[in-house]
C-alpha positions as CSV (number, residue, x, y, z in Angstrom):
1,M,103.1,114.5,90.1
2,R,104.0,111.3,92.0
3,S,107.4,111.1,93.8
4,G,110.0,108.5,94.6
5,P,109.9,105.0,93.1
6,A,106.2,105.5,92.2
7,A,106.9,108.5,89.9
8,G,105.2,107.9,86.6
9,H,103.2,104.9,88.0
10,D,99.5,104.6,87.7
11,G,97.4,103.2,90.5
12,I,98.8,101.5,93.6
13,Y,102.5,101.0,94.0
14,H,102.7,98.2,96.5
15,E,105.9,97.4,98.4
16,T,106.9,95.0,101.1
17,A,110.0,94.9,103.3
18,F,111.5,92.4,105.7
19,F,113.2,93.4,108.9
20,G,114.8,91.5,111.8
21,S,115.4,94.3,114.3
22,D,113.9,97.6,115.4
23,E,116.7,99.4,113.7
24,E,116.0,97.7,110.4
25,F,112.3,98.5,110.8
26,L,113.1,102.2,111.2
27,A,115.6,102.1,108.4
28,V,112.8,101.1,106.0
29,V,109.9,103.1,107.4
30,V,111.4,106.5,108.4
31,P,112.8,107.4,104.9
32,F,109.5,106.3,103.3
33,L,107.5,108.6,105.6
34,C,109.9,111.6,105.6
35,D,110.2,111.5,101.8
36,G,106.4,111.7,101.6
37,V,106.2,114.7,103.9
38,A,109.0,116.4,102.0
39,A,107.1,115.9,98.7
40,G,104.0,117.5,100.2
41,E,102.1,114.2,100.0
42,P,99.5,113.0,102.6
43,T,101.7,110.5,104.6
44,V,100.1,108.0,107.0
45,S,101.6,105.7,109.6
46,L,99.2,102.9,110.3
47,F,101.1,100.6,112.6
48,G,100.1,98.8,115.8
49,E,101.0,100.2,119.2
50,R,104.6,98.9,119.5
51,H,105.8,99.9,116.0
52,Q,103.8,103.1,116.1
53,R,105.7,104.1,119.3
54,L,109.0,103.4,117.5
55,V,108.0,105.6,114.6
56,R,106.8,108.5,116.8
57,S,110.0,108.4,118.8
58,A,112.2,108.4,115.7
59,L,110.3,111.3,114.0
60,G,109.6,113.5,117.0
61,T,106.8,116.0,117.3
62,G,105.6,118.1,114.3
63,S,106.7,115.5,111.7
64,G,103.8,116.1,109.4
65,V,102.9,112.4,109.4
66,V,99.3,111.4,110.1
67,F,99.2,108.6,112.8
68,I,96.3,106.2,112.8
69,D,95.9,103.3,115.3
70,G,96.7,100.2,113.2
71,D,95.3,97.8,115.8
72,R,91.9,99.3,115.4
73,H,92.1,100.0,111.7
74,Y,93.1,96.4,110.9
75,L,90.4,94.6,112.9
76,R,88.8,93.0,109.8
77,P,89.9,93.2,106.1
78,A,86.6,94.3,104.7
79,V,86.4,97.1,107.3
80,A,90.0,98.1,106.6
81,I,89.3,98.3,102.9
82,K,86.3,100.5,103.5
83,R,88.2,102.8,105.7
84,H,91.2,102.9,103.3
85,R,89.0,103.7,100.3
86,E,87.3,106.5,102.2
87,M,90.6,108.0,103.3
88,L,92.2,107.7,99.8
89,G,89.1,109.2,98.2
90,G,89.1,112.1,100.6
91,Y,92.8,112.9,99.9
92,V,92.2,112.7,96.1
93,A,89.2,115.0,96.4
94,E,91.5,117.5,98.2
95,G,94.0,117.4,95.2
96,A,96.5,114.8,96.3
97,T,98.4,113.2,93.5
98,Q,100.0,110.6,95.7
99,I,99.2,109.2,99.2
100,R,101.8,107.3,101.2
101,I,100.6,104.7,103.7
102,A,102.9,102.4,105.7
103,G,101.4,99.8,108.0
104,D,101.7,96.3,109.4
105,V,99.1,93.7,108.5
106,P,98.1,91.2,111.2
107,H,99.3,87.6,111.0
108,P,99.6,84.4,113.2
109,G,102.9,85.8,114.6
110,V,100.8,88.3,116.5
111,G,98.0,85.8,117.2
112,V,95.7,86.4,114.3
113,P,94.6,83.8,111.7
114,W,96.2,84.6,108.3
115,E,94.0,83.4,105.5
116,W,91.7,86.5,105.2
117,W,94.7,88.9,105.6
118,A,96.5,87.0,102.8
119,R,93.4,87.6,100.7
120,Y,93.5,91.3,101.8
121,E,97.1,91.8,100.7
122,A,96.4,90.3,97.2
123,A,93.1,92.2,96.8
124,A,94.8,95.5,97.7
125,N,96.3,95.4,94.3
126,Q,92.8,95.7,92.8
127,V,90.6,97.5,95.3
128,Y,93.1,100.4,95.7
129,N,94.3,100.6,92.1
130,E,92.0,103.5,91.2
131,F,93.9,105.7,93.7
132,P,97.5,107.0,93.5
133,M,98.5,105.1,96.6
134,Y,102.1,104.3,97.5
135,G,101.8,101.5,100.1
136,L,104.6,99.9,102.2
137,C,103.8,96.8,104.2
138,P,106.9,95.7,106.3
139,Y,107.0,92.2,107.9
140,D,109.0,91.3,111.0
141,T,111.0,88.1,110.3
142,R,111.2,87.5,114.0
143,T,107.5,86.9,114.3
144,A,106.0,86.3,110.9
145,P,105.7,82.5,109.9
146,A,107.4,81.3,106.7
147,E,104.0,81.1,104.9
148,V,103.3,84.8,105.6
149,L,106.7,85.9,104.3
150,D,106.2,83.8,101.2
151,H,102.8,85.3,100.6
152,A,104.1,88.8,101.1
153,R,106.5,88.3,98.2
154,R,103.6,87.0,96.1
155,T,101.2,89.8,96.9
156,H,103.6,92.8,96.6
157,A,105.2,93.7,93.3
158,Y,108.2,95.3,94.9
159,V,110.6,94.5,97.8
160,V,112.7,97.2,99.6
161,T,115.6,96.3,101.9
162,P,116.8,98.2,105.0
163,D,119.8,99.5,103.1
164,G,117.5,101.1,100.5
165,R,117.7,98.7,97.6
166,R,114.5,98.0,95.7
167,E,113.6,95.3,93.3
168,R,110.6,93.7,91.7
169,S,109.5,90.6,93.5
170,P,110.3,87.5,91.3
171,L,107.4,85.7,93.1
172,Y,104.7,88.3,92.5
173,Q,101.5,86.8,91.2
174,D,98.4,88.3,89.6
175,P,96.0,88.8,92.4
176,H,93.3,86.6,90.9
177,D,95.8,83.7,90.5
178,F,97.1,84.1,94.0
179,L,93.6,84.2,95.5
180,A,92.5,81.2,93.5
181,N,95.5,79.0,94.2
182,A,98.0,80.1,96.8
183,V,95.9,80.5,100.0
184,T,95.6,77.3,102.0
185,S,92.4,77.0,104.1
186,W,92.6,77.5,107.8
187,E,90.5,75.4,110.1
188,D,89.4,76.3,113.6
189,P,90.7,73.9,116.3
190,L,87.1,73.4,117.4
191,E,86.4,71.5,114.2
192,A,88.5,68.6,115.5
193,L,85.6,68.0,117.8
194,P,82.1,66.6,117.0
195,P,79.8,69.5,116.1
196,A,77.1,70.7,118.5
197,V,74.8,71.2,115.5
198,E,74.6,69.5,112.1
199,L,71.9,70.4,109.6
200,V,71.3,69.3,106.0
201,D,69.4,71.5,103.5
202,P,67.9,73.5,106.4
203,V,65.3,76.1,106.3
204,V,67.1,79.4,106.8
205,R,65.0,80.4,109.8
206,H,65.9,77.0,111.5
207,A,69.6,77.6,110.9
208,R,69.4,81.0,112.5
209,Q,67.6,79.6,115.5
210,V,70.0,76.7,116.2
211,V,73.0,79.0,116.0
212,A,71.4,81.5,118.3
213,G,70.6,78.6,120.7
214,L,74.4,78.1,121.1
215,Q,74.5,81.3,123.0
216,A,73.7,79.4,126.2
217,T,77.2,77.8,125.9
218,A,79.1,80.6,124.3
219,G,77.8,83.7,126.1
220,L,78.8,86.1,123.3
221,A,78.4,89.8,123.4
222,A,75.0,90.8,121.9
223,D,76.6,92.4,118.8
224,D,78.8,89.4,118.2
225,L,75.9,87.0,118.4
226,H,73.7,89.2,116.2
227,G,76.4,89.5,113.6
228,L,77.1,85.8,113.5
229,V,73.4,84.8,113.3
230,L,72.8,87.4,110.4
231,S,76.0,86.1,108.6
232,T,74.8,82.5,109.0
233,S,71.5,83.4,107.5
234,E,73.2,85.1,104.5
235,A,75.6,82.1,104.0
236,V,72.8,79.5,104.1
237,T,70.6,81.6,101.8
238,N,73.5,81.9,99.3
239,A,74.2,78.2,99.4
240,L,70.6,77.2,98.9
241,L,70.0,79.7,96.0
242,H,73.4,79.7,94.2
243,G,75.2,76.5,95.3
244,R,74.5,72.9,94.7
245,P,72.8,70.5,97.2
246,P,73.2,69.2,99.7
247,V,73.8,72.3,101.9
248,R,75.4,71.2,105.2
249,V,75.6,73.5,108.3
250,R,77.8,72.5,111.2
251,A,78.4,74.6,114.4
252,W,80.6,74.3,117.5
253,A,80.5,76.4,120.7
254,V,82.7,77.0,123.7
255,P,82.6,79.8,126.2
256,G,83.4,83.0,124.3
257,R,83.3,81.5,120.7
258,I,81.0,80.0,118.1
259,V,82.2,78.5,114.8
260,V,79.8,77.9,111.9
261,T,80.6,76.2,108.6
262,V,78.2,76.2,105.6
263,T,79.2,73.8,102.8
264,D,77.5,73.1,99.4
265,R,78.7,71.1,96.4
266,G,79.1,74.2,94.1
267,P,82.3,76.0,93.2
268,G,81.6,79.1,95.3
269,P,81.8,82.8,94.0
270,A,83.6,83.3,90.7
271,D,85.7,86.1,92.2
272,P,88.0,84.6,94.9
273,S,88.2,88.0,96.6
274,S,84.5,88.0,97.2
275,G,83.6,89.3,100.6
276,L,86.3,91.9,100.8
277,M,84.2,94.3,98.8
278,P,80.5,94.4,98.2
279,G,80.2,92.2,95.1
280,P,77.9,92.8,92.2
281,G,77.1,89.0,91.7
282,P,74.7,86.7,93.5
283,G,75.3,86.8,97.2
284,G,78.0,89.5,97.0
285,L,76.4,91.8,99.5
286,G,75.7,89.1,102.1
287,L,79.3,87.8,102.0
288,W,80.6,91.3,102.4
289,L,78.4,91.9,105.4
290,A,79.7,88.6,107.0
291,H,83.3,89.9,106.6
292,Q,82.4,93.0,108.5
293,L,80.2,91.4,111.3
294,C,82.2,88.2,112.2
295,S,85.5,88.1,114.1
296,Y,86.8,85.8,111.3
297,V,85.6,84.5,107.9
298,S,87.4,82.0,105.7
299,L,86.6,80.6,102.3
300,R,87.6,77.1,101.0
301,R,87.2,75.6,97.6
302,G,87.9,71.9,97.5
303,P,86.8,68.5,96.1
304,D,83.9,68.6,98.6
305,G,82.6,71.9,97.2
306,F,82.6,75.4,98.7
307,T,82.8,76.1,102.5
308,I,82.4,79.4,104.3
309,R,83.6,79.4,107.9
310,L,82.1,82.1,110.3
311,V,83.5,82.8,113.7
312,G,81.7,84.8,116.4
313,G,83.4,86.0,119.5
314,E,87.1,85.3,120.2
315,S,89.3,84.1,117.3
316,A,91.2,80.9,117.8
């Protein structure tokens, strides 16, 4: 049986909360975790280092809460989804009827581009819905930009306050509607400069070679370069096979970072959450691989067609 507000609910019960002090943060998170332990549910704290330290201090030793390093878990949305689903599936296989997970999602207030994490928060309502997950995603109003706070209300069906009140979010949107319309495209600052590389309808092998050639400027780690080159190959292949010509590839490089954009005149994948899970449609696996291998991936649909942006190395 499920406990707390999620009692009688099927699938994911997805809450957000907003706090402006450490005391308010603990007032939201500690009861959530303690109630889960008291109900005998797997209960996970998935915060970054600072908030995790606050939770550990408040709960003390022997709390029964499972602590996972949120900074490592939330490196990339597609990787986080894969890890989440493996964890949820393992608990269900052991007989859990509800799993509580509280964690903080990265955003620009902590130096991380937001667009793919906004897609993650919306997609969570679909990709975790086969599990009895009770998720709490609190946001710090001292650091999270207004757009992030607005999107949190649109991607979480419920909002809980530090004094324990809980209500349905009046702004909540169906995940597909949110993903299709609400996320504004992020552009890397390097794109304000002339590209180092610009190709039109390239042979895939040539696109790989010219991106790899930017290593002389960027000096990426070998794994980062390999992931970016492979992702570029997949993006160009998808555009040539499933998009509409012309296919245009642009790339920029500075020490520590390479940015690649691939644009075609087509509408892009039908599912706006593509890339966060391995998709069944054309190009679905390649886009998913890119989301795991690159340090950042963004998708844009606009009057000029569909653009995938791939970043290797340091994010902006």
